N, C-alpha and C positions, 0 to 999 in steps of 0.2 A: 574566048567569051568569056567576061567578068559580070559581076552584079559592082554598077557603080554605085548605086543608094538604095538604101532599102528604110523602112520605117511602119511602125506597126501602133496602134492605141485603139482602148478598149472605153466604154463609156456605159454610164450604168441605163443611161436614158432619163426621161422624165418622170415615168409611170413605176417603174421598179424601185424596189428597197435592196436587190440583192443584183449583182453582174455574175450573171451563169455562163457568160461569154469564157472564154480562154484562148489564146494565140502566143505564137513561139514567131521570133523572130531571129534566127539563127542562120545566116548564109551559110551553106547555099540551100539551107532547108526553111520553110516558109509553112506556118499554118493556122486554120482556124477551128474552134470545136465550140458549137454552141449549144449547153447542156438541155435537157428538160427533167420533171419531177418533182415529185412532192419536196415540200419542206426545202432543205439545203441538198437534196438530192440531186439536181441539174448542175449546181455548180460543183459536186463532188464528181459527176461526172466528165465535166469539160476539163476538169484539171487534170483529173486521171488518163486523160487520152492526151494534154498537152505534154504531161510527164513522158509516156510514150515516144510522144515524139520528139522530145527533147534527150532522153534518154538514148536513142536509137543510135546515135551516130552520124558522122558529116559526110559518109562515103555515099559513093553515087550506087548504080543499080537500075536505076530506071524505074520502068513499071513495074517492073517484079519488086523493084525497093517499095515503092511508095503502095502497093497492093501488102507487101507483107507488113510494114509499118501499120498500117490501118488494121488490118485484123489482128497483130500483137495489141494495137491500144483496144479494141473490140472484147479481147477475153480479160482484159484487166479489166475493165468496167464491168463486164458480166459474171465475171466472178464476185467480184465487190458486190455487185448487187443481189447475186443469188446467196452470199454466205452473212449480209447486213438486212436486216428486217426493216431498217430505217432507210435505206437504198433501194430497196423492192421496187423495179419498175422503173428506173433513172435510166437514162439513155443520153446519147449526144450527137449532132453529126459533125463531120472532120471533112475537110477540104483542105487538101497537103500539095506542096512541088517543091520540088529539087530542082533545080539547076544545077546539070551537067556539064563537063569541063570542054565539051565539044557542040556547045551553046543549045541543046533541047532542054526543054523544059518539062519534066513528068509531072502530071498531076495523077493523084486520087483523090477519091471523093464520094460520099456519102451523106443524104441530106439534103438539105436545102440552102445549106452555105454556099455561096456561088466561087466563080472566079472568071475573071474578065483578063482582055486583055486590051490596050492601047496602042494604036499602031499605025502611023501617020497621021493620026489624031482623030482617030474614029476606034470606039468602042465597039469590044464583039465580047458576047458571053460566049464564055466557053465549057461549063456546065449547064446539066439539063436538072432541073429541082428533081428529086425525089420526093413529091407532094401530091396530094391528091388531085388538087386543083391543077397540077401542070400536068399529071396525066390525064386529065379528061381534056385540056387543051390540046394534044398531044392525038388525042385521038380525034379531034373536030368537035367535041359534046360541050366545050364550052369557049366562045371567043377570050381573048386576053382581056378586053375590058370587063368582061363578066368574071373573069377569075381574079381581077382586082379586089372586089366587093364581095367575091362569095364567103358566105359564114366560116367557109371548113376549110379557109384556103391556108390555116396553120399547120393541119393536120399532114404527117410527114410519111411516106411510106416505106422508109429505109432510115435507120439508125444504129448507130454502134451501141450495145449492152443487154441489147434486147433479146437476142439467139447466141449461142455458142458460136456459130461464125456468120459472118455479112457478106452481101455481096456488093463488091469495089470497083465501081468506075474507076478506071486508068487509062489515060493515053500521051502522048507527047504533042510537044509545039515546037517546030524550030522557030527559035527565036532570032530575031535579027538587031542588028545596035540602033536602041534608041526605045526599044520595047519597051511599057510599063506595065506590069502584071498587077492586077487586085484580086486578094482575095476577103470575103468579107461575110459578115453574118447577115442573116435575114433582115435584122433589126437597121441595116442600112438598104438594103436593096427592095425591100416593103416600102420603104417611104421617100427614097428620092430616085427620080427613074432615069434612065440611062441618059436620057439627055444632060444633063445636071450632073451626073456624077462624069461624064464623058469633060464637059467644061470644066469642073474643077479640077480634075486631074490635069487638062492639056494647060489651063492656066498655071498649073503649079507645078509644071513638069520640072524645073530645076531643083523644087525644095519639095521632096515627097513627104515632110513630117510635114508643110503647112497643107498641103494636098488632104493629108489624113485628118489632120484636124478640120478641113472643111468641110469632109463628108462626114463627118461626126456631127456639125454643126448643122447641118443642112437635113441630116435625118430627123435630128431633135425639134428643129421648126419645123418638120414636115409632121412632127405629132411627139418622136420620142418614145412610143408604147411600148418598146421593147428595147434590150440590151443592144449596142452597137458597138462593133469590129471590124476595123479595117487596117490589110496589111497589104502596102505596097514596095513593089521591088524592079527596080530597071537595070536593065542589060545592056553592056558595050562591048566592042572590041577589045582584046587583051586578053593577057594570062590572068588565070582566079588568081586573085589575092589570098593571101591567109589572113584568114578572119577569127579573131579573138573570139572566147567565148561570151555567151551574150549575158548582162549582168541578169541576176535571178528578179530582182525587185522590176525589172522591166516587164516580168510578167506574172501572172495571176498565181498562186498555189507557187509550181515554178515557174509561174504564168502570170501574172495579176497586172492589172493597167490601174493606176492611181491617176484617179481627177479634177478637176476643179470644173466650178461652175464658170469659169471662163471660156471653156469650150462650147456652152450654149450659150452664153449671151453674148460674147464680143460680137461686134457690130457687122464686120464683114465675113461671111464665109470665106474658108481656106487662108486667112489671113492670121496667123498666130502672132502672139505679141514676143518679143523680142526673148530669147532665151538669155540665162542669166552667164555674168562674165566666166565660168567655168564649166558651162556649157551643161550643166545636170540639170535639167529643165524638171524633172521628175522629182528633186527634191526641193528645188525652189518654189513650186507652183502653189499655190494654196489650196488646200483640200477644200471638200464640201461643209466639213466643221469649221475649216479655219473661217470660212467666208461666213457661216453663221454665226459664229462668236463675234467677228467685226461688226456683222448685221445689227446682233444684240445690243453691241457697245453703243453704236450710233445712237439705238431707240433708246436707250435707257439715258444718254445725252439730251437726247432732243427734249425727253419729259422732262430731263431736270430746268432745262433751258426754258421751257414753254412754265416753269412751275416758279422760275426765279423772275421771267417778265411777268406774269399773271398775279403774283402777289402785291404789287403796288395797285394794280389795278381793283384787286379784290379789296384793299382796304380803302379805296376813294368808292367803292360803291357802298360799302357800310357805312361810309360817312354820311353820303346823300341822302340814303334810306334813314338814316337816323335824321338829319334835318327836314326830310319829308315828313315825319312821323308829328315831329313838333309843330312845324307850319298846322298840320292837320288839326292838333291838340287845341291850336291858339285860336284856331278860327272856328271851333265848336264852342270855346268858352264863348270869343264876342256872341255868337248867333244866340246863345243861351242867354245872356245879360240884358240884350236888345231885346228878346222876347219878354224875359221880367219884365224889363222896364216899361215894355207895350202894354202888359195888363195893369 
């Protein structure tokens, strides 16, 4: 079994100033971390977790390996939080997948970042959220509909960094050719329903990059209240390929994703603009700052054009006003002369 295609991307969303999500696409290793904490602590926590993923090496090891990887990341985040007052209380979710040569996919999971699988055109959620409302739903104390609007739906019950050790959910899936796996932060799963996630992935199953962009666009259209991260990979028959190291600029920290307004404003879900000729979309895509500069220039040009076109109109207006004043004075003089003669 081999990884036929993979893609990942992240977006700040419409409401947040910083992106506290981090992701790794380094076949056969994939992962997403969603940070939390004051100031920039959430961003730091997810970056530390992602760095631990990246430095773990690409060797297999199944469920034991993903548990060890997440425990190592937990210790790194916890040590920093314990020794740095500015990072005190920070934490992060973490969901990781390693594709084994025998076709099994080992998952490790802490928090409410999710893993899904699309098989035969059907989406299946693989992970259980470690969140307050998810626990209440599992106990039958809340319905799915009630959980979606519960005021404490963002409260998670497990996270990396809050304790020296963390309880990790680990499991494996026997992959079949054509299976597509999704790992995402709750900024996607909270704002895009399962049916829409399924539809976007199935429609773009041949181009996972377009599928990732479509998922991010859908989350932004659904509100974009949180950072949004999605990682997709598809497996196929064949021997595992040799994968070159992932460029550092693809991730934030070691793991950051750069984004543009195009992701949120493109008119069609999951349809990305054509990539540049050299294939380096990240360098060629305009950033949000670039978009703002262009917009500001357009505004200045429009104002200048308006001033140019309004100047002649203003001159005509002044001449008309002067003419009206003269006519009024003449009328007043005529009335006064007539009144004097009448007396």
